[in-house]
C-alpha positions as CSV (number, residue, x, y, z in Angstrom):
1,X,139.6,128.6,116.0
2,X,139.6,125.7,113.5
3,X,136.6,123.4,114.0
4,X,137.4,119.7,114.3
5,X,134.7,118.4,112.0
6,X,135.4,114.8,112.6
7,X,134.8,115.3,116.3
8,X,131.6,117.2,115.8
9,X,130.3,114.5,113.5
10,X,131.2,111.7,116.0
11,X,129.7,113.6,118.9
12,X,126.4,114.0,117.0
13,X,126.3,110.3,116.2
14,X,127.0,109.4,119.8
15,X,124.2,111.6,120.9
16,X,121.8,110.1,118.4
17,X,122.6,106.6,119.7
18,X,122.4,107.6,123.4
19,X,118.9,109.0,122.9
20,X,117.7,105.5,121.9
21,X,119.5,103.4,124.5
22,X,117.1,101.0,126.2
23,X,118.5,101.8,129.7
24,X,117.1,105.3,129.2
25,X,113.9,104.5,127.4
26,X,112.6,101.3,129.0
27,X,112.0,102.3,132.7
28,X,109.4,105.0,132.2
29,X,107.3,102.8,129.9
30,X,107.1,99.6,132.0
31,X,103.5,98.5,132.9
32,X,102.6,97.7,136.5
33,X,103.1,94.1,137.6
34,X,100.2,91.7,137.0
35,X,98.4,89.3,139.4
36,X,99.2,86.5,137.0
37,X,102.4,85.4,135.2
38,X,104.7,87.8,133.4
39,X,106.3,86.4,130.3
40,X,108.9,88.6,128.5
41,X,109.6,87.9,124.8
42,X,111.1,89.9,122.1
43,X,113.3,90.2,119.0
44,X,115.6,92.7,117.4
45,X,119.1,94.1,117.4
46,X,118.3,95.9,120.7
47,X,116.4,92.9,122.3
48,X,119.3,91.9,124.6
49,X,119.8,95.4,126.0
50,X,116.1,95.9,126.3
51,X,115.8,92.7,128.3
52,X,118.7,93.8,130.6
53,X,116.9,97.1,131.2
54,X,113.6,95.3,132.1
55,X,115.5,93.1,134.5
56,X,117.1,96.1,136.2
57,X,113.7,97.8,136.8
58,X,111.2,94.9,137.4
59,X,110.9,93.7,141.0
60,X,108.1,91.1,140.4
61,X,108.5,87.5,139.2
62,X,109.0,87.1,135.5
63,X,110.4,84.7,132.9
64,X,111.3,85.1,129.3
65,X,113.2,84.7,126.1
66,X,114.4,87.2,123.5
67,X,116.4,86.8,120.3
68,X,119.0,89.2,119.0
69,X,121.7,89.4,116.4
70,X,125.0,87.6,116.9
71,X,127.3,89.8,118.9
72,X,124.4,92.0,120.2
73,X,123.6,90.0,123.4
74,X,123.5,91.4,126.9
75,X,123.9,89.6,130.3
76,X,120.6,88.7,131.9
77,X,119.7,86.4,134.8
78,X,115.9,85.9,134.4
79,X,115.4,86.4,130.7
80,X,117.2,84.1,128.3
81,X,119.0,85.9,125.5
82,X,119.5,83.9,122.3
83,X,121.7,85.1,119.4
84,X,120.8,84.4,115.7
85,X,121.6,85.5,112.2
86,X,120.7,88.9,110.6
87,X,119.8,89.9,107.9
88,X,119.4,86.4,106.5
89,X,117.7,84.1,109.0
90,X,119.1,80.9,110.3
91,X,118.1,77.8,112.3
92,X,119.0,79.5,115.6
93,X,116.4,82.2,114.9
94,X,113.9,79.6,113.8
95,X,114.3,77.6,117.0
96,X,114.1,80.8,119.2
97,X,110.9,81.9,117.4
98,X,109.3,78.6,117.9
99,X,110.1,78.7,121.6
100,X,108.8,82.2,121.9
101,X,105.5,81.2,120.3
102,X,105.2,78.3,122.8
103,X,105.9,80.5,125.8
104,X,102.9,82.8,125.0
105,X,100.4,80.1,124.3
106,X,98.0,79.0,127.0
107,X,98.1,82.2,129.0
108,X,95.0,83.6,130.7
109,X,93.5,87.1,131.1
110,X,95.4,87.8,134.3
111,X,98.8,87.1,132.6
112,X,101.0,89.7,131.0
113,X,103.2,89.3,127.9
114,X,105.8,92.0,127.8
115,X,107.1,92.1,124.2
116,X,110.4,93.9,123.4
117,X,110.6,94.8,119.7
118,X,113.3,96.6,117.7
119,X,114.6,96.7,114.2
120,X,116.1,93.4,112.9
121,X,113.4,91.4,114.6
122,X,111.8,90.4,111.3
123,X,114.9,88.3,110.2
124,X,115.5,87.1,113.8
125,X,111.9,85.8,114.3
126,X,112.3,83.3,111.5
127,X,109.4,80.9,111.9
128,X,108.1,79.7,108.4
129,X,104.4,79.3,108.0
130,X,103.2,75.6,107.8
131,X,104.2,74.0,104.5
132,X,107.2,76.4,104.1
133,X,110.9,75.8,104.9
134,X,113.7,77.9,106.3
135,X,115.4,77.5,102.9
136,X,112.4,79.1,101.3
137,X,112.6,82.1,103.5
138,X,116.4,82.4,103.3
139,X,116.4,82.5,99.5
140,X,113.6,85.0,99.2
141,X,115.2,87.2,101.9
142,X,118.5,87.2,100.1
143,X,116.9,88.2,96.8
144,X,114.8,91.0,98.4
145,X,117.9,92.4,100.1
146,X,119.7,92.7,96.8
147,X,116.7,93.9,94.8
148,X,116.4,97.5,96.2
149,X,113.0,96.7,97.8
150,X,112.0,99.1,100.6
151,X,111.7,97.9,104.2
152,X,108.0,98.1,104.0
153,X,107.9,95.9,100.9
154,X,110.3,93.3,102.4
155,X,108.3,93.1,105.6
156,X,105.0,92.7,103.7
157,X,106.4,89.6,102.1
158,X,107.9,88.3,105.4
159,X,104.6,88.7,107.3
160,X,102.8,86.5,104.8
161,X,105.4,83.8,104.9
162,X,105.6,83.7,108.7
163,X,103.9,81.8,111.6
164,X,104.7,84.5,114.1
165,X,104.9,88.0,112.4
166,X,102.1,90.3,111.2
167,X,100.2,90.2,114.5
168,X,100.4,86.4,114.9
169,X,102.5,86.5,118.0
170,X,99.9,88.7,119.8
171,X,97.1,86.5,118.5
172,X,98.8,83.4,119.9
173,X,99.0,85.1,123.3
174,X,95.3,85.9,123.6
175,X,93.5,86.3,126.0
176,X,96.6,87.5,127.9
177,X,97.4,91.2,128.1
178,X,100.2,92.1,125.7
179,X,102.3,95.2,126.1
180,X,104.9,95.8,123.4
181,X,107.7,98.3,124.0
182,X,109.0,99.2,120.5
183,X,112.1,101.0,119.3
184,X,111.4,102.2,115.8
185,X,113.9,101.7,112.9
186,X,111.5,102.4,110.0
187,X,110.5,105.5,108.1
188,X,107.2,106.8,109.5
189,X,107.4,104.7,112.7
190,X,104.7,102.3,111.5
191,X,104.4,99.7,114.3
192,X,103.1,97.1,111.8
193,X,106.4,97.4,109.8
194,X,108.9,97.4,112.7
195,X,110.2,93.8,112.9
196,X,107.2,92.9,110.7
197,X,104.8,93.9,113.5
198,X,104.5,90.6,115.5
199,X,102.0,92.3,117.9
200,X,100.3,94.7,115.4
201,X,97.4,94.2,113.1
202,X,98.4,94.1,109.5
203,X,96.7,96.0,106.7
204,X,98.7,94.5,103.9
205,X,97.6,91.4,102.0
206,X,99.0,88.2,100.5
207,X,98.0,89.6,97.1
208,X,100.3,92.6,97.8
209,X,103.1,90.2,98.8
210,X,102.8,88.4,95.5
211,X,102.8,91.7,93.6
212,X,106.1,92.7,95.4
213,X,107.8,89.4,94.5
214,X,106.7,89.9,90.9
215,X,107.8,93.6,90.9
216,X,111.3,92.7,91.8
217,X,111.3,89.5,89.7
218,X,112.1,87.3,92.7
219,X,112.4,83.6,91.8
220,X,109.8,82.0,94.1
221,X,109.4,78.3,94.9
222,X,106.1,76.6,94.0
223,X,105.5,76.0,97.8
224,X,105.6,79.8,98.4
225,X,103.3,80.6,95.5
226,X,100.8,78.0,96.7
227,X,100.9,79.4,100.3
228,X,100.4,83.0,99.2
229,X,97.5,82.0,97.0
230,X,95.6,80.5,100.0
231,X,93.6,82.0,102.8
232,X,96.0,80.5,105.4
233,X,98.6,83.1,104.4
234,X,96.5,86.1,105.5
235,X,97.5,88.0,108.6
236,X,95.3,89.3,111.5
237,X,93.6,92.5,110.5
238,X,92.5,95.6,112.4
239,X,89.6,94.7,114.6
240,X,90.6,91.1,115.1
241,X,89.3,90.1,118.5
242,X,92.5,88.2,119.4
243,X,94.4,91.6,119.4
244,X,91.9,93.4,121.7
245,X,94.2,93.3,124.7
246,X,97.3,94.5,123.0
247,X,99.0,97.8,123.7
248,X,101.9,98.9,121.4
249,X,104.1,101.7,122.7
250,X,106.9,103.5,120.8
251,X,109.7,104.2,123.3
252,X,112.4,105.5,121.0
253,X,112.2,106.9,117.4
254,X,114.6,108.2,114.8
255,X,113.2,111.7,115.3
256,X,114.2,111.6,119.0
257,X,117.8,110.8,117.9
258,X,117.9,113.5,115.3
259,X,116.8,116.1,117.8
260,X,119.5,114.9,120.2
261,X,122.1,115.3,117.5
262,X,120.7,118.7,116.6
263,X,121.4,119.9,120.1
264,X,125.0,118.8,119.9
265,X,125.4,120.6,116.6
266,X,124.0,123.8,118.0
267,X,126.3,123.6,121.0
268,X,129.2,123.3,118.6
269,X,128.2,126.5,116.7
270,X,126.2,125.0,113.8
271,X,122.7,125.9,112.8
272,X,120.9,122.5,112.8
273,X,118.5,121.7,110.0
274,X,116.6,118.4,110.2
275,X,115.5,117.5,106.7
276,X,113.5,114.4,107.6
277,X,113.5,111.3,109.8
278,X,112.1,109.1,107.1
279,X,114.1,109.5,103.9
280,X,114.0,106.5,101.6
281,X,115.3,105.8,98.1
282,X,118.4,104.5,96.4
283,X,121.4,105.5,98.5
284,X,123.4,107.0,95.7
285,X,120.4,109.0,94.5
286,X,119.6,110.3,98.0
287,X,123.2,111.4,98.2
288,X,122.8,113.6,95.1
289,X,119.8,115.4,96.6
290,X,121.8,116.0,99.8
291,X,124.7,117.3,97.8
292,X,122.5,119.7,96.0
293,X,121.1,121.1,99.2
294,X,124.6,121.4,100.7
295,X,125.8,123.3,97.7
296,X,122.8,125.7,97.8
297,X,123.7,126.5,101.5
298,X,127.4,126.9,100.7
299,X,126.6,129.3,97.8
300,X,123.5,131.2,98.9
301,X,123.0,130.5,102.6
302,X,119.7,128.9,101.8
303,X,117.7,127.3,103.4
304,X,120.0,127.6,106.4
305,X,122.7,130.0,107.5
306,X,126.3,129.0,107.5
307,X,127.7,127.3,109.5
308,X,125.0,124.6,109.2
309,X,124.4,121.0,110.0
310,X,122.1,119.1,107.6
311,X,120.6,116.2,109.6
312,X,118.5,113.3,108.2
313,X,117.4,109.8,109.0
314,X,115.4,107.0,107.4
315,X,116.4,103.9,105.5
316,X,117.8,104.0,102.0
317,X,118.3,101.0,99.9
318,X,121.0,99.6,97.6
319,X,120.3,97.7,94.4
320,X,123.3,95.4,94.3
321,X,124.8,95.1,90.8
322,X,128.5,94.7,91.7
323,X,130.5,92.4,93.8
324,X,132.1,94.8,96.3
325,X,131.7,95.5,100.0
326,X,129.7,98.2,101.6
327,X,126.4,99.0,103.2
328,X,123.9,101.7,102.3
329,X,125.6,104.4,104.5
330,X,129.0,103.9,102.9
331,X,127.4,103.9,99.5
332,X,125.6,107.1,100.3
333,X,128.9,108.8,101.3
334,X,130.8,107.6,98.3
335,X,128.1,109.0,96.0
336,X,128.1,112.2,98.1
337,X,131.8,112.6,97.8
338,X,131.7,112.2,94.1
339,X,129.0,114.8,93.8
340,X,130.8,117.4,96.1
341,X,134.1,116.7,94.4
342,X,136.2,118.0,97.3
343,X,134.2,121.2,97.9
344,X,135.9,123.1,100.7
345,X,134.2,123.4,104.1
346,X,131.8,120.4,103.7
347,X,132.2,117.3,105.8
348,X,129.8,114.4,106.5
349,X,129.1,111.3,108.4
350,X,126.6,108.5,107.6
351,X,126.1,105.5,109.8
352,X,123.7,102.9,111.0
353,X,122.7,103.5,114.7
354,X,123.0,99.8,115.4
355,X,126.7,100.0,114.7
356,X,126.6,97.7,111.6
357,X,126.3,99.1,108.1
358,X,124.7,96.3,106.2
359,X,126.7,93.1,106.9
360,X,130.2,94.8,107.4
361,X,132.1,95.5,110.6
362,X,131.7,99.3,110.4
363,X,128.8,101.5,111.5
364,X,129.5,103.9,108.6
365,X,132.2,106.3,107.6
366,X,133.4,109.9,107.5
367,X,133.6,112.1,104.4
368,X,136.1,114.9,104.6
369,X,136.7,117.6,101.9
370,X,140.1,116.2,101.0
371,X,138.7,112.7,100.3
372,X,138.9,112.9,96.5
373,X,142.5,114.2,96.6
374,X,143.6,111.5,99.0
375,X,141.9,108.8,97.0
376,X,143.6,110.0,93.8
377,X,147.0,109.9,95.5
378,X,146.3,106.3,96.4
379,X,145.2,105.4,92.9
380,X,141.6,104.8,93.9
381,X,139.0,105.1,91.2
382,X,136.0,106.4,93.1
383,X,133.5,106.0,90.2
384,X,134.6,102.4,89.6
385,X,134.2,101.5,93.2
386,X,130.7,103.0,93.3
387,X,129.7,101.1,90.2
388,X,130.9,97.9,91.9
389,X,129.0,98.7,95.2
390,X,132.5,98.8,96.9
391,X,132.3,101.8,99.1
392,X,133.7,100.0,102.1
393,X,137.0,99.4,100.4
394,X,137.4,103.1,99.6
395,X,136.8,104.3,103.2
396,X,138.9,101.5,104.6
397,X,141.9,102.4,102.5
398,X,141.5,106.1,103.4
399,X,141.2,105.3,107.2
400,X,137.8,106.9,107.3
401,X,135.6,104.0,108.5
402,X,133.5,104.6,111.6
403,X,133.8,101.4,113.7
404,X,131.8,101.3,116.9
405,X,130.8,97.7,117.4
406,X,127.2,96.9,118.2
407,X,125.5,99.8,120.0
408,X,122.7,97.6,121.3
409,X,120.0,99.9,120.0
410,X,118.7,100.7,116.5
411,X,116.8,103.7,115.2
412,X,118.0,103.3,111.6
413,X,120.4,105.4,109.6
414,X,121.9,108.7,110.8
415,X,123.3,111.2,108.4
416,X,124.8,114.7,108.9
417,X,126.5,117.1,106.6
418,X,128.4,120.1,108.1
419,X,128.7,123.2,105.9
420,X,131.3,125.5,107.4
421,X,132.4,127.8,104.5
422,X,130.7,129.9,101.9
423,X,131.6,128.9,98.3
424,X,131.8,131.9,95.9
């Protein structure tokens, strides 16, 4: 029987997404109702669906406001869902962040703030620190996105330019009890990095933020330099009394999703091998390492027997040098395809579990063994497209884009390589 590799790949991706859907993850982690007010706030690509899941399972009075990416909203009756821009913040996100901060201020010890946090929340909670403007944050955000900076580095800078991130949201809510339900989209599941940790103490410093801007040669306005050089830019640290009543709970992680996909692979007859849930690095370079492992399996059956499914997660980066289209997952696949050069029996998928690869309309793409031959027949120069950061165009012309629309969750990138034949 011939295996339908595209179907296996898609089934694995769907399982990874399903494992992180708020409707499945929220109910078992909800705290008991309080004697005081319950205020629900939140931000991220999954914030709308998280709010809908809370409404479906919360019988006591509540009110609230969450902000999510345009197109990622969900119908709610008691919690207002606002949509704003991602990955570059806009005025809608700024207004929502200001209103969220106002909602949690003035609460007492009998009140509860239920905070719903997921990836993307850092750009969506766009509230510049006093003395800074939205233009300042937008220009720095754009530069960081193109620089190849890691998510941890970007969020270190964002925290120190914000009036709400880096633990400041929780500090503003004191002395109320704060329970944050968090869907992780970062390597290592560090709650202080997810959405720039609005309810988590921050161990990074403004000095580190300045060093990151210098490292990537980011052109910084004088107002930002002045802010980062002052004490007012520092974030609440571990042990801060204002964060004493905060409980942060991870309700879905990349590892959960990789394990769900591994079960699908096993049911389809593939030996699953999870490489890591936290791979970082330049997308095209990470692809070369994955290609080398796939070839080792194909030639020697090491470190996994054939048929095998190599599975990995994390968040790679793209240093933009060209003018093409394509997110980090499409770039990973184009580099992988060049490295494998049509090797028989190897197929792959790479996609963002939120359904959007970077700023395009696709979640990711499929890579099939005949990709180089089909590209050559269409006159597509794969190396030239990679040099121009134009992977989207390649997979679009080949009909190999994976388009799902917003999934309403986000546990970062998902990659799988199927090795189904031995190469002699």
